Structures are given as C-alpha cells and as structure tokens.
C-alpha positions as CSV (number, residue, x, y, z in Angstrom):
1,M,0.0,0.0,0.0
2,K,1.4,3.4,-0.9
3,L,2.0,5.9,1.8
4,I,-0.5,8.4,0.5
5,Y,-3.3,5.9,1.0
6,K,-2.1,5.1,4.5
7,I,-2.1,8.9,5.3
8,A,-5.6,9.3,4.0
9,R,-6.9,6.2,5.8
10,I,-5.4,7.1,9.2
11,S,-6.4,10.7,8.9
12,R,-10.0,9.7,8.9
13,I,-9.5,7.4,11.9
14,L,-7.1,9.6,13.9
15,L,-8.0,13.2,13.3
16,I,-11.8,13.3,13.3
17,P,-12.5,11.5,16.6
18,C,-9.5,12.7,18.4
19,C,-8.2,16.1,17.4
20,L,-7.3,18.3,14.5
21,L,-3.8,19.6,14.9
22,T,-3.9,22.1,12.1
23,S,-4.9,25.7,12.7
24,C,-3.8,29.3,11.8
25,N,-1.2,30.2,14.3
26,Y,2.1,28.3,13.9
27,L,2.3,27.7,17.6
28,D,-1.1,26.2,17.7
29,I,0.5,22.8,17.3
30,I,-0.4,21.4,20.6
31,P,-3.2,18.9,20.5
32,P,-5.9,19.4,23.1
33,A,-5.7,17.0,26.0
34,Q,-8.3,14.3,25.6
35,A,-8.7,11.1,27.5
36,D,-8.8,8.9,24.4
37,F,-5.7,10.5,22.7
38,D,-3.4,7.8,24.2
39,D,-5.3,5.3,22.1
40,T,-3.5,6.6,19.0
41,M,-0.5,4.6,20.3
42,K,-2.0,1.7,22.0
43,D,-0.5,-0.9,19.6
44,E,1.7,-1.2,16.5
45,A,-1.0,-0.5,14.0
46,S,-2.2,2.7,15.7
47,T,1.3,3.9,16.2
48,L,2.1,3.4,12.5
49,G,-1.1,5.2,11.7
50,F,0.0,8.2,13.8
51,L,3.4,8.1,12.1
52,Y,1.8,8.1,8.7
53,T,-0.2,11.1,9.7
54,C,3.1,12.9,10.4
55,Y,3.8,12.7,6.7
56,G,0.5,14.3,5.8
57,Y,1.9,17.7,4.8
58,V,4.1,16.2,2.1
59,P,1.5,15.1,-0.5
60,R,-0.7,18.2,0.3
61,V,1.7,21.1,0.0
62,H,4.6,20.9,-2.5
63,P,5.9,22.5,-5.6
64,F,3.7,20.6,-8.0
65,N,0.3,22.3,-7.3
66,F,-0.8,24.8,-10.0
67,Q,-1.5,27.3,-7.1
68,S,2.0,26.9,-5.7
69,F,4.4,29.9,-5.4
70,E,7.0,27.8,-7.2
71,Y,4.9,28.2,-10.4
72,S,5.6,31.9,-10.5
73,A,9.0,31.6,-12.2
74,D,9.7,32.1,-15.9
75,E,8.9,28.5,-17.0
76,I,5.2,28.9,-17.4
77,A,2.3,31.3,-17.1
78,S,-1.2,30.6,-15.7
79,P,-4.4,32.2,-16.9
80,K,-4.8,35.8,-15.8
81,M,-8.2,35.3,-14.2
82,W,-6.9,32.7,-11.9
83,D,-5.2,35.4,-9.8
84,D,-3.7,32.8,-7.5
85,Y,-0.8,32.6,-5.1
86,Q,1.8,32.1,-7.8
87,Q,0.5,35.2,-9.7
88,Q,0.5,37.4,-6.7
89,M,4.2,36.6,-6.5
90,A,4.9,36.8,-10.2
91,W,3.1,40.2,-10.4
92,G,5.1,41.5,-7.4
93,I,2.0,42.4,-5.4
94,L,2.0,39.7,-2.7
95,S,1.1,41.1,0.7
96,P,1.4,39.5,4.2
97,S,-2.4,39.6,4.4
98,Y,-3.1,37.8,1.2
99,Y,-5.4,34.8,1.3
100,N,-6.9,32.7,-1.5
101,S,-9.8,30.4,-0.7
102,W,-8.8,28.0,-3.5
103,G,-6.0,26.2,-1.7
104,G,-6.4,28.1,1.5
105,D,-3.6,28.3,4.0
106,D,-2.3,25.0,2.7
107,M,-0.6,26.8,-0.1
108,N,1.2,29.4,2.1
109,I,3.9,26.9,3.2
110,W,4.3,28.5,6.6
111,T,1.1,27.4,8.3
112,P,1.1,23.7,7.2
113,S,4.9,23.3,7.9
114,Y,4.6,24.4,11.5
115,N,1.3,22.6,12.0
116,W,2.7,19.3,10.8
117,L,5.8,19.8,13.0
118,G,3.2,19.7,15.8
119,Y,2.3,16.2,14.7
120,V,5.9,15.2,14.6
121,H,6.8,16.5,18.0
122,H,3.7,15.1,19.6
123,F,4.5,11.7,18.2
124,L,8.0,12.0,19.6
125,S,6.7,13.0,23.0
126,L,4.5,9.9,23.2
127,I,6.4,7.1,21.7
128,D,8.6,6.4,24.7
129,E,5.9,7.2,27.2
130,L,3.0,5.0,26.0
131,H,4.8,1.7,25.3
132,P,2.5,0.6,22.5
133,I,2.0,-3.1,22.3
134,G,4.1,-4.8,19.6
135,V,6.5,-1.9,19.1
136,T,10.1,-2.9,19.8
137,D,12.9,-0.7,20.7
138,D,14.3,-1.0,17.2
139,D,10.9,0.0,15.8
140,K,10.9,3.0,18.1
141,A,14.3,4.0,16.8
142,Q,13.2,3.8,13.2
143,Y,10.0,5.8,13.9
144,K,12.0,8.5,15.7
145,A,14.4,8.7,12.8
146,E,11.6,9.2,10.4
147,C,10.4,12.0,12.6
148,Y,13.9,13.6,12.6
149,F,13.7,13.5,8.8
150,L,10.3,15.2,8.8
151,E,11.5,17.8,11.2
152,A,14.3,18.6,8.8
153,Y,12.0,18.6,5.7
154,Y,9.3,20.8,7.2
155,H,11.9,23.3,8.5
156,F,13.6,23.3,5.1
157,R,10.3,24.0,3.3
158,V,10.1,27.2,5.5
159,L,13.7,28.0,5.2
160,Q,13.9,27.9,1.4
161,A,10.7,30.1,1.0
162,F,11.0,32.5,4.0
163,G,14.7,32.5,4.8
164,P,15.9,32.5,8.4
165,C,13.0,30.9,10.3
166,P,12.0,30.0,13.9
167,L,13.2,26.6,14.9
168,I,10.6,24.5,16.7
169,T,12.8,21.8,18.2
170,E,10.3,20.1,20.6
171,K,6.7,19.9,21.6
172,V,5.7,23.4,22.7
173,D,4.6,24.1,26.3
174,P,0.9,25.1,26.1
175,N,1.5,27.7,28.8
176,I,4.3,29.5,26.8
177,T,4.0,33.3,26.8
178,N,4.5,35.5,23.8
179,D,8.0,36.5,24.8
180,G,9.0,32.9,24.9
181,I,8.1,32.2,21.3
182,P,11.2,31.9,19.2
183,G,12.0,34.4,16.5
184,R,14.0,33.8,13.4
185,S,17.4,32.0,13.8
186,H,20.4,32.9,11.6
187,F,20.2,31.2,8.2
188,D,23.3,29.2,8.8
189,Y,22.2,28.1,12.2
190,C,19.0,26.8,10.7
191,V,21.0,24.9,8.0
192,D,23.1,23.3,10.7
193,Y,20.1,22.2,12.7
194,I,18.4,20.7,9.6
195,V,21.6,18.9,8.5
196,N,22.1,17.5,11.9
197,K,18.6,16.1,12.0
198,L,19.2,14.5,8.6
199,D,22.4,13.0,9.8
200,D,20.8,11.6,12.9
201,A,18.0,10.1,10.7
202,A,20.4,8.7,8.1
203,H,22.4,6.8,10.7
204,I,19.3,4.7,11.6
205,L,17.1,4.5,8.5
206,P,17.4,1.8,5.8
207,A,18.8,2.8,2.4
208,V,15.7,1.8,0.5
209,R,12.1,0.8,1.2
210,T,9.9,-2.0,-0.1
211,T,7.0,-1.3,-2.4
212,E,4.7,-1.4,0.5
213,D,6.4,1.5,2.2
214,L,7.3,3.8,-0.7
215,G,7.4,7.4,0.4
216,R,8.7,6.8,3.9
217,A,12.1,8.3,4.8
218,T,15.3,6.4,4.0
219,S,18.9,7.2,4.6
220,T,19.4,7.8,0.9
221,I,16.6,10.4,0.9
222,C,18.2,12.1,4.0
223,K,21.6,12.3,2.3
224,C,20.1,13.7,-0.9
225,L,18.0,16.3,0.9
226,K,21.2,17.3,2.9
227,A,23.0,17.9,-0.4
228,R,20.2,20.2,-1.6
229,V,20.2,22.1,1.7
230,L,23.9,22.7,1.6
231,L,23.9,23.6,-2.1
232,Y,21.3,26.3,-1.3
233,A,23.3,27.5,1.7
234,A,26.5,27.9,-0.5
235,S,24.6,29.8,-3.2
236,P,25.2,33.6,-3.6
237,L,22.0,34.8,-1.9
238,W,23.0,33.0,1.3
239,N,26.8,33.3,0.8
240,G,27.6,37.0,1.0
241,S,25.2,38.5,-1.6
242,F,21.9,38.8,0.4
243,F,19.9,41.7,-1.1
244,D,19.4,43.5,2.2
245,P,22.6,43.0,4.3
246,N,21.2,45.3,7.1
247,W,18.3,42.9,7.8
248,K,18.6,41.8,11.5
249,N,16.6,40.7,14.4
250,V,15.5,43.4,16.8
251,N,15.1,41.3,20.0
252,Y,15.7,37.7,19.3
253,E,19.3,36.4,19.3
254,T,20.7,33.2,17.8
255,P,23.4,31.4,19.8
256,E,26.9,32.5,18.5
257,Y,25.3,34.7,15.9
258,G,23.6,37.4,18.0
259,K,21.0,39.4,16.1
260,E,22.5,38.7,12.6
261,L,20.3,36.7,10.2
262,V,22.5,36.3,7.2
263,N,26.2,36.3,6.6
264,T,27.4,39.1,4.4
265,T,30.8,37.8,3.3
266,Y,31.5,35.0,0.8
267,K,32.8,31.7,2.3
268,K,34.4,29.2,-0.1
269,E,34.1,26.5,2.6
270,K,30.3,26.5,2.1
271,W,30.9,25.2,-1.4
272,D,33.4,22.7,-0.2
273,R,30.9,21.4,2.3
274,A,28.2,21.2,-0.3
275,L,30.5,19.4,-2.7
276,I,31.2,16.7,-0.1
277,A,27.5,16.3,0.7
278,C,26.6,16.0,-3.0
279,Q,29.3,13.4,-3.6
280,Q,28.0,11.4,-0.6
281,A,24.4,11.7,-1.8
282,L,25.3,10.3,-5.3
283,T,27.4,7.5,-3.8
284,A,24.5,6.6,-1.5
285,A,22.0,6.6,-4.4
286,D,24.3,4.5,-6.5
287,D,24.8,2.0,-3.7
288,A,21.1,1.8,-3.1
289,G,20.5,0.8,-6.7
290,Y,19.1,4.0,-8.1
291,K,19.9,5.0,-11.7
292,L,18.8,7.2,-14.5
293,F,15.6,6.1,-16.3
294,D,16.4,4.6,-19.7
295,I,14.8,3.9,-23.1
296,E,14.7,0.1,-22.6
297,T,12.6,0.4,-19.4
298,A,10.3,3.0,-21.1
299,N,9.9,0.7,-24.1
300,K,8.7,-2.1,-21.9
301,K,6.3,0.1,-20.2
302,A,5.0,1.4,-23.5
303,E,4.6,-2.1,-24.8
304,R,2.5,-3.0,-21.7
305,D,0.4,0.1,-22.2
306,G,0.1,-0.2,-26.0
307,V,1.5,3.3,-26.6
308,G,3.1,3.8,-29.9
309,L,5.9,6.2,-30.9
310,P,5.0,10.0,-31.0
311,F,5.0,12.1,-34.1
312,I,8.0,14.4,-34.4
313,P,8.2,17.0,-37.1
314,G,11.0,16.2,-39.6
315,K,11.4,12.6,-38.5
316,E,8.6,11.0,-40.5
317,D,11.0,8.6,-42.3
318,D,11.2,5.2,-40.6
319,T,15.0,5.2,-40.1
320,P,16.7,3.6,-37.1
321,E,17.9,7.1,-36.0
322,N,14.4,8.6,-36.1
323,K,13.0,5.6,-34.3
324,K,15.6,6.0,-31.5
325,F,14.8,9.7,-31.2
326,K,11.1,9.0,-30.8
327,E,11.8,6.3,-28.3
328,R,13.8,8.9,-26.3
329,V,10.9,11.3,-26.4
330,R,8.6,8.7,-25.1
331,M,11.1,7.8,-22.4
332,F,11.1,11.3,-21.1
333,Q,7.2,11.2,-21.0
334,Y,7.4,8.1,-18.9
335,L,10.3,9.4,-16.8
336,V,7.9,11.6,-14.8
337,T,4.8,9.4,-15.0
338,A,6.2,5.8,-14.6
339,N,6.2,4.7,-11.0
340,E,8.7,2.5,-9.1
341,G,6.4,-0.5,-9.9
342,D,7.2,0.2,-13.5
343,N,10.9,-0.2,-12.7
344,N,11.5,3.5,-12.6
345,K,14.7,3.5,-10.5
346,E,15.4,7.2,-11.0
347,I,12.8,8.2,-8.3
348,I,14.7,8.5,-5.0
349,W,11.8,10.2,-3.2
350,G,8.4,10.2,-4.9
351,Q,5.0,11.0,-3.6
352,R,1.5,10.7,-4.8
353,I,0.2,14.3,-4.4
354,D,-3.3,15.1,-3.4
355,A,-4.0,16.9,-6.7
356,D,-3.3,13.6,-8.6
357,V,-6.0,11.0,-8.5
358,T,-6.8,7.9,-10.5
359,N,-8.6,9.0,-13.7
360,G,-8.9,12.6,-12.6
361,G,-7.4,15.4,-10.6
362,E,-6.6,19.1,-10.8
363,A,-2.9,18.3,-11.6
364,T,-4.0,16.8,-14.9
365,D,-6.9,19.1,-15.6
366,S,-4.6,22.2,-15.4
367,R,-2.4,20.8,-18.2
368,L,-4.9,19.2,-20.6
369,P,-6.2,21.1,-23.7
370,N,-9.7,22.3,-23.2
371,R,-11.1,20.1,-25.9
372,V,-9.8,16.5,-26.0
373,V,-12.7,14.3,-27.2
374,K,-16.0,14.6,-28.9
375,K,-18.6,12.9,-26.8
376,S,-21.4,10.8,-28.2
377,D,-23.8,13.7,-27.6
378,G,-21.7,16.0,-29.8
379,T,-20.1,18.1,-27.1
380,L,-16.3,18.5,-26.8
381,V,-14.7,18.1,-23.4
382,G,-11.2,18.3,-22.0
383,G,-9.2,20.1,-19.4
384,W,-8.4,23.7,-18.3
385,A,-5.5,24.5,-20.7
386,G,-4.0,26.4,-17.8
387,L,-0.2,25.9,-17.6
388,A,1.4,27.6,-20.6
389,P,5.2,27.6,-21.2
390,T,6.7,30.9,-22.0
391,L,8.7,31.7,-25.1
392,Y,11.7,31.9,-22.8
393,A,11.2,28.3,-21.8
394,V,10.7,27.2,-25.5
395,Q,13.9,29.0,-26.5
396,H,16.0,27.5,-23.7
397,F,15.3,23.9,-24.4
398,Y,18.1,22.8,-26.6
399,T,18.2,22.0,-30.3
400,E,18.8,18.4,-31.3
401,N,22.4,19.4,-31.6
402,G,22.5,20.2,-27.8
403,E,22.8,24.0,-28.1
404,L,20.5,26.9,-27.5
405,P,18.6,27.8,-30.7
406,E,20.1,31.3,-30.7
407,L,23.7,29.9,-30.5
408,D,23.3,26.9,-32.8
409,A,24.8,27.6,-36.2
410,K,22.9,24.7,-37.7
411,F,19.5,26.0,-36.5
412,P,17.5,28.5,-38.5
413,V,18.3,32.1,-37.9
414,K,16.1,33.9,-35.4
415,K,14.1,35.9,-38.0
416,D,12.9,32.6,-39.5
417,W,11.9,30.9,-36.3
418,Y,8.2,31.8,-36.7
419,T,7.9,30.7,-40.3
420,R,6.6,27.3,-41.5
421,F,8.8,24.3,-41.0
422,Y,7.0,22.5,-43.9
423,E,7.8,25.0,-46.5
424,G,5.2,25.3,-49.3
425,A,2.4,23.9,-47.0
426,T,-0.7,25.8,-46.2
427,S,-3.0,26.0,-43.2
428,P,-5.9,23.6,-43.3
429,A,-9.4,24.7,-43.2
430,L,-10.6,25.2,-39.6
431,A,-12.4,22.3,-38.1
432,T,-15.9,23.2,-36.8
433,N,-17.9,20.3,-35.6
434,N,-14.9,18.0,-34.8
435,L,-11.5,18.1,-33.4
436,D,-8.5,19.0,-35.6
437,G,-6.9,16.5,-37.9
438,E,-3.3,15.6,-38.7
439,D,-3.1,18.2,-41.4
440,V,-2.6,20.9,-38.7
441,K,1.0,19.8,-38.6
442,N,1.4,22.0,-41.7
443,D,1.5,25.0,-39.3
444,I,4.4,23.9,-37.2
445,I,7.0,26.6,-37.1
446,K,10.8,26.2,-37.4
447,L,11.3,27.1,-33.8
448,N,9.4,23.9,-32.8
449,A,11.3,21.5,-35.2
450,N,14.8,20.0,-34.8
451,R,14.6,20.3,-31.0
452,E,15.8,17.9,-28.3
453,A,13.7,15.0,-26.9
454,R,12.8,16.7,-23.7
455,F,11.2,19.5,-25.6
456,Y,8.8,17.2,-27.4
457,A,8.1,15.1,-24.3
458,W,7.0,18.0,-22.1
459,I,5.8,20.9,-24.3
460,A,2.8,20.9,-26.6
461,F,2.8,23.4,-29.5
462,D,0.6,24.5,-32.4
463,G,0.4,21.6,-34.9
464,C,1.7,18.9,-32.6
465,E,0.4,15.5,-31.7
466,Y,-0.5,15.9,-28.0
467,A,-0.9,12.2,-27.1
468,K,-1.3,8.9,-29.0
469,K,-4.5,7.5,-27.4
470,I,-6.1,10.5,-25.6
471,N,-8.9,11.1,-28.1
472,D,-11.0,7.9,-27.5
473,G,-8.0,5.8,-28.6
474,N,-6.8,8.1,-31.3
475,P,-4.2,10.9,-31.3
476,L,-5.2,14.5,-30.5
477,W,-3.8,17.1,-32.8
478,I,-3.5,20.7,-31.5
479,N,-4.6,23.8,-33.3
480,F,-4.2,26.8,-31.0
481,K,-5.5,29.1,-33.8
482,N,-8.9,27.4,-34.0
483,T,-11.5,29.0,-31.7
484,N,-13.7,26.0,-32.4
485,T,-11.3,23.5,-30.9
486,N,-8.2,24.4,-28.8
487,G,-7.7,28.0,-29.5
488,W,-8.9,31.1,-27.6
489,H,-12.6,31.2,-27.2
490,A,-14.7,33.8,-25.4
491,S,-16.9,31.3,-23.7
492,D,-14.0,30.2,-21.4
493,E,-11.7,33.2,-21.0
494,R,-10.8,32.1,-17.5
495,N,-8.9,29.1,-18.6
496,V,-6.5,30.4,-21.3
497,V,-3.1,32.0,-21.4
498,G,-2.6,32.1,-25.1
499,T,1.2,31.7,-25.3
500,G,0.8,29.1,-28.1
501,Y,2.1,26.4,-25.9
502,L,0.8,24.0,-23.2
503,S,2.8,22.0,-20.6
504,K,2.3,18.3,-21.0
505,K,4.8,17.2,-18.3
506,Y,3.3,14.7,-16.0
507,I,0.6,13.7,-18.5
508,D,0.5,9.9,-18.7
509,P,1.3,8.8,-22.3
510,N,-1.5,6.2,-21.8
511,I,-4.2,8.7,-21.0
512,K,-7.5,8.2,-22.8
513,F,-10.8,10.1,-22.9
514,S,-13.7,7.9,-23.9
515,A,-16.7,9.1,-25.9
516,N,-18.8,9.3,-22.7
517,G,-16.3,12.0,-21.4
518,S,-14.7,9.8,-18.8
519,R,-10.9,9.5,-18.7
520,T,-8.4,6.8,-17.6
521,H,-4.8,7.4,-16.6
522,N,-2.4,6.4,-13.9
523,P,-1.4,9.1,-11.4
524,S,2.3,9.5,-11.1
525,R,4.5,9.7,-8.0
526,R,5.9,13.1,-8.4
527,P,9.8,13.3,-8.3
528,F,10.6,15.1,-5.1
529,I,14.2,13.9,-5.5
530,R,15.5,12.0,-8.5
531,M,18.9,10.9,-9.8
532,A,19.4,13.6,-12.4
533,E,19.3,16.3,-9.8
534,L,22.2,14.7,-8.0
535,Y,24.4,15.0,-11.0
536,L,23.3,18.6,-11.6
537,N,24.0,19.5,-8.0
538,L,27.5,18.1,-8.3
539,A,28.1,19.9,-11.5
540,E,27.0,23.2,-9.8
541,C,29.4,22.7,-6.9
542,Y,32.3,22.0,-9.3
543,A,31.5,25.0,-11.4
544,A,31.4,27.2,-8.3
545,L,34.8,25.9,-7.3
546,D,36.2,26.6,-10.7
547,D,36.6,22.9,-11.6
548,A,35.0,23.0,-15.1
549,P,36.3,19.6,-16.2
550,N,34.5,17.8,-13.3
551,A,31.4,20.0,-13.8
552,I,31.3,18.9,-17.5
553,I,31.7,15.2,-16.5
554,N,28.5,15.4,-14.4
555,L,26.6,17.5,-17.0
556,N,27.4,15.1,-19.7
557,I,25.8,12.2,-17.8
558,V,22.5,14.0,-17.9
559,R,23.1,15.3,-21.5
560,K,24.0,11.8,-22.8
561,R,20.7,10.4,-21.5
562,A,19.0,13.3,-23.3
563,G,20.6,12.3,-26.5
564,I,22.4,15.5,-27.1
565,K,26.1,16.2,-27.7
566,E,28.4,15.9,-24.7
567,L,30.2,19.1,-23.8
568,K,33.9,19.7,-24.2
569,T,36.0,22.5,-22.7
570,T,35.8,24.2,-26.1
571,D,32.1,24.7,-25.6
572,L,32.9,27.1,-22.8
573,S,33.6,29.7,-25.5
574,T,29.9,30.1,-26.2
575,M,28.6,29.8,-22.7
576,S,30.4,29.8,-19.4
577,I,30.4,26.6,-17.3
578,T,28.0,28.4,-14.9
579,E,25.6,29.2,-17.8
580,W,25.7,25.6,-19.0
581,V,25.0,24.3,-15.5
582,R,22.1,26.7,-15.0
583,N,20.5,26.0,-18.3
584,E,20.8,22.3,-17.9
585,R,18.9,22.6,-14.6
586,F,16.3,24.7,-16.3
587,V,15.7,22.0,-19.0
588,E,16.1,18.7,-17.0
589,L,14.3,19.9,-13.9
590,Y,11.6,21.9,-15.8
591,E,8.5,22.3,-13.7
592,E,9.8,20.3,-10.8
593,G,9.8,23.2,-8.4
594,H,13.5,24.1,-8.6
595,R,13.5,27.1,-10.9
596,Y,11.7,29.4,-8.4
597,Y,14.4,28.8,-5.8
598,D,17.3,28.6,-8.3
599,L,16.7,32.1,-9.6
600,R,16.5,33.5,-6.0
601,R,19.5,31.6,-4.5
602,W,21.6,32.6,-7.5
603,A,20.6,36.3,-6.9
604,I,19.6,36.8,-10.5
605,A,15.8,37.0,-10.1
606,P,15.8,40.8,-10.6
607,Q,17.2,40.3,-14.1
608,M,15.2,37.2,-15.0
609,L,11.8,38.0,-13.6
610,K,11.5,41.7,-14.3
611,A,8.8,43.3,-16.3
612,G,8.8,43.1,-20.1
613,L,10.5,39.6,-20.4
614,R,7.7,37.1,-20.5
615,Y,6.5,36.5,-24.0
616,G,4.4,33.9,-25.8
617,L,2.9,33.7,-29.2
618,N,-0.2,35.8,-30.2
619,G,-2.8,33.4,-29.0
620,L,-5.6,35.6,-27.6
621,L,-7.2,36.1,-31.0
622,K,-10.3,34.6,-32.6
623,N,-9.2,32.4,-35.4
624,P,-6.0,34.2,-36.2
625,S,-4.1,33.5,-39.4
626,F,-0.8,31.7,-39.3
627,E,1.1,34.9,-39.6
628,E,-1.0,36.7,-36.9
629,F,-0.6,33.9,-34.5
630,N,3.1,33.4,-34.8
631,Q,4.2,36.8,-33.5
632,P,6.1,37.0,-30.2
633,T,3.8,38.9,-28.0
634,L,4.2,40.1,-24.4
635,I,1.9,38.0,-22.1
636,D,-1.0,40.1,-21.0
637,Q,-0.2,40.0,-17.3
638,P,1.5,42.6,-15.1
639,F,4.7,40.6,-14.4
640,K,7.3,42.5,-12.5
641,W,10.1,42.0,-9.9
642,V,10.4,43.7,-6.5
643,D,13.3,42.7,-4.2
644,R,11.0,41.7,-1.4
645,S,9.9,38.8,-3.6
646,Y,13.2,37.0,-2.7
647,L,11.3,35.8,0.4
648,L,7.7,35.1,1.3
649,P,6.3,37.4,4.0
650,I,5.4,36.3,7.5
651,W,1.6,36.1,7.2
652,S,-0.1,38.7,9.3
653,R,-3.9,39.2,9.1
654,S,-6.6,39.1,11.6
655,D,-6.7,35.3,12.0
656,M,-2.9,34.9,11.6
657,D,-1.0,37.0,14.2
658,E,2.4,35.4,14.1
659,L,4.1,38.7,13.5
660,Y,2.3,40.9,15.9
661,S,1.8,38.4,18.7
662,N,5.5,37.5,18.7
663,P,7.8,40.3,19.9
664,Q,10.8,38.2,18.8
665,M,9.7,38.1,15.1
666,V,10.8,40.4,12.3
667,Q,9.2,40.7,9.0
668,A,11.0,39.9,5.7
669,P,12.6,42.9,4.1
670,G,10.3,45.1,2.0
671,Y,6.9,44.0,3.4
C-alpha cells in the first residue's frame, strides 16, 4: 500500500474523533488533552497510523500544485483570471495579508509546515511514554528517525521560502508566553540544525524501502536532501550576496550569531561542504540501486500500455535514427509518469500528491487542452488549458544538436523561427464540428522543429500531436489558432493564457478520454528527488569551485541520457560553465519546483523576472491567421520583480497573528 493511501486512511481514523492539529497560528501545534488520545499509540497499527499522519503535509503542499508559489518563475504562465498565489508573487503584489480560498492556508507553506511539526513533536513526546503493544525498541528508533527527517524537511520548506526561520525543536509548552516564542534564527544556524537532523536520521534508516512503504524516509533520501540544503546555503543569496545586508533581528538572538540573520561575506568553505554532501548523496543513491531512467525500461512500459511512438516533425521517415529519437521522447514522457512499480529506478523520493488521483485530478486538468474528445452527444470536453510555457522556456530547451537555438549555427536564424517548417504547405481549413486532424502539422514553425527530446516530451505546441490515445483511442492534434477547438474562445476566457504552448509534463502517455467523457490514466508519483538532480547538484558545486572539467563530466551524464552532444571545454567559449549548469537545470528539472528557488539563490531573479520579459505567441485572438498567431507577444499580465519577492512574507492578518503576537519576530525585508 502506498504511503498516500495510508495517510488518507489514518487521517479519517485519527483526526476526526481525536483532534485536528492544524490551525492558523504556527504555535497552535499542541493537540488538546483528551482522554482517548493515548489510544492513538495503543499498539503497532495505531502507532504506525499516527506516524503516517506525520507525513500528511508532504503530499498536500509541494511545488507541483498549480497554485504553488513555485509556479511563479519564468517556466510557465497561468491564466490571468486565476489570480492565485503564484500570480501574486509573479506580479510583485503579494502582501502579508493575502489569502486565497482556493488552496487556503495549505498553499502558504508557513502554516502547514509548522502545523505538521506539531504532529511530529507530539509523536516523539508519546512514543517512549506510552509503550505501544508490539512496538520494539528497534521499531521506536526507526520511527523516531523518520520524525527527525520530517523535522528537517518541514523546517527546510520554510527556510527555502521564508529565509531564516523559527526553529521549533520540541513539543511546545501550552503555557508558553508570547515573549517565549522563538524568533528567526540565523540562516546558517537553521541549516546546521536541519543537516544534523538529517544526519541523525540517516544513521538509523534503511537505504531503500519495499514497495509497501514507498514514500517513507530512507537514509538515501536524507543524504540527498542534505545535499540540496547545503547547495542552497552555499549559493550567492546566502553566501555573501543577500539583497538586504542590514536585515537583522531586533530582540531575538541566535546562539553564536547574535541578532544577525544572514552572513554578508563569501565563504568558499560553504561550497566545499556542499560538494562533499553532493558526492556522498550520489554515492548513497548508486549503492542503493538508483539509476537514470532509460529507453529500454520505457519501451517495456509502452509495450504493456500499448502506446506507440510519437509524431516528431522532420522525423517522419522510418529510419533507425528517427525511431531511436522517438523512443527517447517517449522515455522522457514516462520518466515523470512511470512509478517504481514500472521499474523506474530514478525516483529516490516520490509522492502521490493530493492533486493527482486515478482517472482525474486538478494536476492533470490544469495541463490538458480544453477540448480533447467529442462525446457521443456531440459536445467537446477536456481540461483547463491552464499551464502555458513561455517563449523563454521554449527558447531555452536545446536543439537536437545540444545547443541553445540562438547559438546553434545549424539551426534556423532567429528571423525565420516563426515561419513554416514544412515550406510550401498551407494552413488547413478550420475544423468546426470535430477536433482538428493531422493536417494541422502544416502549421508547425521552425522554432518547434529539430529540437531535443525533452522539448517534445514536455511541451505541446501548435500543430503537434498531443498524445497517442487520448482522443478515444486516437491521437489529439493541436490547433491553438482554432477557436472551435483548442484556440482562444470567449466562452471560457478564465482558462486560457494564449502563449501558443501548453505543458504536458506529468501527462500519462497512456491517458485516454472515452466518448462518454470519462478518462483513464495512472497518477504518477511526483519526483521530489531524482537521480538527475544529484548529477546537476554536483556539477554546480564543481562550477562554483572553478573545476570546469568535473562539472562537465556530471553535466554530460545528464546530456548523454537526453541524446544531445556531450560538452567539451571548447564549448565554454559560447557559454560559461555556470551558464551551462544553470540552463541544464532549467531543462532537465523543468516544472519540478527548482526554478523558483534557483533564480533566487543565484541572486539573478531581478534580471530574469523583471517586467517586459515574458512572451508567448499571439494566442488571444479569434481564429488568427498563421502569420497573426506566430508573432512574439508580451503576455497580457503585469509581471514584475520587486526585491521583497526574494522571500515570502510572514503572514499577518486578523486570523494569523504570528508577526504581531510574537515580539521576537521580524518581517521579511520590504513587506
């Protein structure tokens, strides 16, 4: 049984009759005293149930929800009318009092992180006291170690989003006074606390879990998360380049740091420490049997599913080279949708998120085109068409030669990018009563041809084949210029961005809509940590330490799997090693929650997220011509950057008084 099911099951049993530990104030993490609460640890089954509940925040609040702050980077845009958490950040207007009922406080990271720390600490306070029947001392040690991991993870979720944060290290005394509530600790002090917890857990936990316990903490996960934590800590924002070096505590003091919250001088030893952790993480993952997902594994999965090879423009001929390329595209589709049971050994820590459900779910709705199948009653049904890649994203996936389109001498020159790939073809007549046919491929532009496999796996574009079986067992062909099908239409202005692209990452290649409107697909286990990140983390450390050869070695492991050329030192004449590392992260980890934090920790968000940079194609027109549609157009949203957006604010509204009730707390700069 997967952990998400265990969490759901025990939540119904434990939380409703006993107590609900979640609330608005981050110190409201003390369950009310009730006579029957001890029953939650009366035996092994109930103890495990309580432990699974401690994991409950993980599948609920994460970087994969379409409302998440992490979706505010330059990878994609969401419909303007959604006006959600991620847009408040992207538009530079987020305030400490903001609240959105769609997602509620779950999406603000702060509240659920501290609430679930309450579960963790309460579990730790009871496990030795209650002596549950059937739970051995070894069991207790394992359960405690899982709690140490969760302590580290929940604190890290706050640290990466809010910066220096309060450390809640034990169950809070219900009689605590306001002046006893901890304030923010120095960033480096928080890092050390988190890393020590991960080390403590890693000493005890197994390296891998059986299928029955997927999602539970392991020593491998601990070491990989430690590597990420230290990579962040070594990055410019937290290593001498914080945007407001005068930001300090007013009252609260961190041991050995006083009122300082960030260090203001560069320390090379931070990178040395991160490098060692990244090396240890990769070694641990290798020893545990993890490896990059490959074509052979994907082909076996596709054979079981009956999913054929995708259409790729320019690769119509049935040559061995073209077949291999198409298999690689399909492999990347399965990389983020095949689960461990499908022999996907790349997933080190995967979770079924709440927004993914069997044959449904908002995580899939937000990506699907709005018209996917014609029902037997004549109506067209589909998804929300909500997550739209920007032109920046499109232009920063590589060509099939492994270079950026703008720098690839073998790729069409920029002035020709928006002209037809199939020269001499013409646009087909607009479909009216049915979905578009294969002839819409005539409208594919040169920018969308001769690209690398990851581009075709994860991005849908005008004229493409979206999926092989999705249209009642048939392919779905996309025409974003056709108001009658998947183009802009006035009847649903809420669910459109109009960039001329849609994200199809995390869409099961085996997805199918039937003529009755129902759909079938397998929900994926989202890759919270996977092998490719470990190589990219190592490459970044080497690059920061001016060791380009070793950075290239690790980049090439990822690039070779992608089917693009392996880098040589001569390639550093077109892009620096740092630029190669950063762009490879952009592509390989596209839409996995990293970009939001990468731009901030590299201290380049003001340049990358400022106003006037986010373009798409001209997709907000009724039945535009080929020429009208294929014009780079500024996305109609008020994107801008303000420096306070480096961090989320401490929430402060009438029902959330963390800031004003705690004399130790200081607000993030600029709020």
